[in-house]
C-alpha positions as CSV (number, residue, x, y, z in Angstrom):
1,M,26.8,-36.1,253.2
2,S,26.0,-33.1,250.4
3,T,26.4,-29.7,252.2
4,V,23.8,-28.3,249.5
5,S,21.0,-26.4,251.2
6,P,17.5,-28.3,251.3
7,R,16.0,-27.8,248.0
8,T,14.3,-30.3,246.0
9,R,16.1,-32.2,243.5
10,F,14.7,-30.9,240.4
11,S,15.7,-27.2,241.5
12,V,19.2,-28.5,241.8
13,L,18.9,-30.3,238.5
14,I,17.9,-27.3,236.8
15,E,20.4,-25.9,237.9
16,V,23.2,-28.4,237.4
17,L,22.2,-28.6,233.3
18,I,22.1,-24.6,233.1
19,V,25.8,-24.7,234.4
20,L,26.8,-27.6,232.2
21,S,24.7,-25.9,229.5
22,V,26.8,-22.4,230.1
23,L,30.0,-24.5,230.3
24,V,29.7,-26.4,227.2
25,G,27.9,-23.1,224.9
26,S,30.7,-21.1,226.1
27,K,33.7,-23.1,225.3
28,L,32.0,-23.9,221.5
29,V,31.8,-20.1,220.9
30,F,35.1,-19.4,222.4
31,D,36.3,-22.3,220.6
32,Q,35.7,-19.8,217.3
33,I,37.5,-16.7,218.6
34,I,40.1,-17.8,220.7
35,W,41.1,-21.3,220.8
36,K,43.9,-21.3,222.7
37,F,42.0,-19.9,225.8
38,A,38.6,-21.2,225.4
39,G,39.0,-23.4,228.1
40,P,39.8,-20.9,230.8
41,L,37.4,-18.2,229.5
42,S,34.7,-21.1,229.4
43,L,35.1,-22.2,233.0
44,L,35.0,-18.0,233.7
45,C,31.3,-18.3,232.6
46,T,30.5,-20.9,234.7
47,F,31.8,-19.4,238.0
48,I,29.6,-16.6,237.0
49,A,26.6,-19.1,236.5
50,I,27.3,-21.0,240.0
51,G,27.7,-17.6,241.2
52,F,24.3,-16.4,240.4
53,F,22.9,-19.8,241.7
54,T,24.7,-19.9,245.2
55,W,23.7,-16.2,245.7
56,R,19.8,-17.1,244.7
57,Y,19.6,-19.8,247.0
58,R,21.6,-18.3,249.9
59,E,24.2,-21.1,249.6
60,S,28.0,-20.3,250.8
61,W,31.0,-21.1,248.3
62,A,32.5,-23.1,251.7
63,G,29.9,-26.0,250.8
64,F,32.2,-26.8,247.5
65,G,35.4,-27.2,249.8
66,L,36.7,-22.9,250.0
67,R,36.4,-23.6,253.8
68,K,38.4,-21.4,256.5
69,L,41.1,-23.7,257.9
70,P,40.0,-24.1,261.1
71,G,43.2,-24.3,263.4
72,W,47.0,-25.0,263.3
73,K,46.5,-29.0,262.9
74,S,44.5,-27.8,259.5
75,W,47.5,-25.5,258.3
76,A,49.9,-28.1,259.3
77,L,48.2,-30.5,257.3
78,L,47.8,-28.4,253.9
79,A,51.6,-29.2,252.8
80,P,51.7,-33.2,253.3
81,Q,48.2,-33.6,251.9
82,A,48.9,-31.2,248.7
83,L,52.3,-33.4,248.3
84,L,50.1,-36.6,248.2
85,G,48.0,-35.0,245.8
86,I,51.2,-34.3,243.7
87,V,52.4,-37.7,243.8
88,A,48.5,-39.0,243.0
89,I,48.2,-36.6,239.9
90,I,51.8,-37.8,238.7
91,G,51.7,-41.1,239.5
92,L,48.4,-41.9,238.1
93,G,48.9,-39.7,235.2
94,A,52.7,-41.1,234.3
95,G,51.0,-45.0,235.2
96,T,48.3,-44.9,233.1
97,A,50.0,-43.3,229.7
98,F,52.8,-46.0,230.1
99,A,49.4,-48.7,230.7
100,G,47.7,-47.2,227.5
101,D,51.1,-47.6,225.6
102,A,51.3,-51.1,226.9
103,L,47.8,-52.0,225.5
104,G,48.6,-50.0,222.3
105,L,45.9,-47.8,222.8
106,W,48.5,-45.0,222.0
107,T,52.0,-44.3,221.7
108,T,53.5,-42.3,224.8
109,D,56.8,-40.9,222.7
110,E,54.1,-38.9,220.0
111,T,52.7,-35.1,221.7
112,M,48.8,-35.4,222.3
113,S,47.0,-34.2,220.0
114,G,46.5,-30.3,220.4
115,V,49.3,-29.8,222.9
116,E,51.9,-28.1,220.4
117,D,49.3,-25.9,218.8
118,R,48.2,-24.5,222.0
119,W,51.7,-24.0,223.6
120,G,53.7,-24.5,221.2
121,N,55.2,-20.9,221.4
122,I,56.4,-21.5,224.7
123,V,60.0,-22.6,224.5
124,G,62.3,-20.2,226.0
125,N,59.5,-17.2,225.6
126,L,59.1,-15.9,229.3
127,P,55.9,-13.6,228.8
128,V,54.2,-16.8,227.2
129,Y,55.8,-18.9,230.1
130,L,54.4,-16.5,232.9
131,G,51.1,-16.2,231.7
132,W,50.1,-19.8,231.2
133,L,52.0,-20.3,235.0
134,A,49.2,-17.5,235.8
135,I,46.5,-19.3,233.9
136,A,47.9,-22.4,235.8
137,W,46.9,-21.4,239.0
138,V,43.7,-19.7,238.4
139,S,41.9,-21.4,235.5
140,A,43.6,-25.3,236.1
141,G,44.3,-25.1,239.7
142,F,41.6,-23.1,241.2
143,G,38.6,-22.9,238.8
144,E,39.0,-27.0,237.7
145,E,39.2,-27.9,241.2
146,V,36.1,-25.9,242.7
147,F,34.2,-26.9,239.8
148,F,34.7,-30.8,239.2
149,R,35.4,-31.8,242.7
150,G,33.5,-29.1,245.2
151,Y,31.0,-28.1,242.7
152,M,30.2,-31.6,240.7
153,I,30.4,-33.9,243.5
154,N,28.2,-31.8,245.6
155,R,25.7,-31.5,243.3
156,V,25.8,-35.2,242.0
157,E,25.4,-36.2,245.4
158,A,22.2,-33.8,245.7
159,L,20.7,-35.7,242.8
160,L,20.9,-38.8,244.4
161,P,20.8,-38.5,248.2
162,H,19.4,-42.0,249.1
163,A,21.1,-43.9,246.2
164,K,23.4,-46.7,247.4
165,W,26.0,-45.6,245.0
166,A,25.6,-41.9,245.4
167,L,29.2,-41.4,246.9
168,P,31.1,-43.1,244.1
169,L,28.9,-41.6,241.1
170,A,29.5,-38.4,242.7
171,V,33.3,-39.1,242.2
172,I,33.2,-40.9,238.6
173,I,30.6,-38.5,237.4
174,P,32.9,-35.2,237.6
175,A,36.3,-37.3,236.9
176,V,34.4,-38.5,233.4
177,G,33.4,-34.6,232.7
178,F,37.1,-33.9,234.0
179,G,38.5,-36.0,231.4
180,V,35.9,-35.1,228.3
181,A,37.1,-31.4,229.2
182,H,40.7,-32.0,228.0
183,M,40.2,-34.2,225.3
184,Y,39.7,-30.9,222.5
185,Y,43.1,-30.6,222.8
186,Q,44.5,-33.8,224.2
187,G,42.5,-36.7,222.4
188,F,41.8,-39.6,223.4
189,R,45.1,-40.3,225.3
190,G,44.0,-37.1,227.6
191,L,40.3,-38.4,228.0
192,V,41.7,-41.4,229.5
193,V,44.9,-40.0,231.2
194,T,43.1,-36.6,232.6
195,G,39.9,-39.1,233.5
196,M,42.1,-41.3,236.2
197,I,43.7,-38.9,237.8
198,G,39.9,-37.0,238.4
199,L,39.2,-40.2,240.1
200,A,42.1,-39.9,242.4
201,I,41.9,-36.6,243.3
202,G,38.3,-36.6,243.6
203,T,38.8,-39.5,246.2
204,L,41.1,-37.6,247.9
205,Y,38.5,-34.6,248.5
206,L,36.9,-37.0,250.0
207,L,39.8,-37.7,252.2
208,Y,40.5,-34.6,253.5
209,K,37.0,-34.1,254.8
210,R,35.9,-31.7,251.5
211,N,38.9,-29.6,251.8
212,I,39.8,-28.3,248.2
213,W,43.0,-25.9,248.9
214,P,45.0,-29.4,249.3
215,L,44.3,-29.8,245.6
216,I,44.3,-26.6,244.2
217,I,47.9,-26.3,245.2
218,A,48.7,-30.0,244.1
219,H,47.2,-29.2,240.8
220,G,49.0,-25.8,240.5
221,A,52.1,-27.6,241.4
222,V,52.3,-30.0,238.7
223,D,51.0,-27.8,235.9
224,T,53.8,-25.4,237.0
225,L,56.4,-28.4,236.5
226,A,54.7,-29.1,233.0
227,F,55.0,-25.5,232.0
228,T,58.4,-25.6,233.6
229,A,59.7,-28.2,231.9
230,M,58.0,-27.0,228.3
231,Y,59.7,-23.7,228.7
232,L,63.0,-25.1,229.2
233,D,62.0,-27.4,226.6
234,L,63.3,-30.6,228.9
235,D,62.1,-34.0,227.4
236,I,60.2,-35.7,230.2
């Protein structure tokens, strides 16, 4: 059940449209100015917009998964839940990539469109590596999980309170958005792979009773592994 405070669906719809407009609009602007960091910067603008609406309607960020862990059992589960998230992200990501290769949709040996342009100078460059690690944890790990899982799942449910397929759609729609958000530098392959990953971790979010912390850790850890491999110039 959605944790959004009692509001009309129209007000929620207007909010979501404004938030998405801020996300897309700021991304288009930053693309022209500082392309490499357009994603993180547009996400920052989006969080400012979400913050305004949570203040306006006196809501809590806990409704987007940022809840206080209630006891030692929750803390004890944090590590295995995060580990399962890591396995899901890596396993489904690799599986989807190879399945697409087998179907002739793309070639796994080729670097995805835009990846080298964005991170091409990371190899052996410690300051760049550390900078991207910081961005990975703050923007990707924290920001993307709270937005695409916590916020979007919450809001899609609020827009479809009585629909039979509300819960599946609340996972599928943000997952598609998650894939589209990565398409600008990863191409069609990135759209499909990250979209499938979005489905997996969106499902885990619900299984974890809407506790976003394990997924933040899992996302940050996977990105850390990826950036470390690039920094060390490992062929994975």
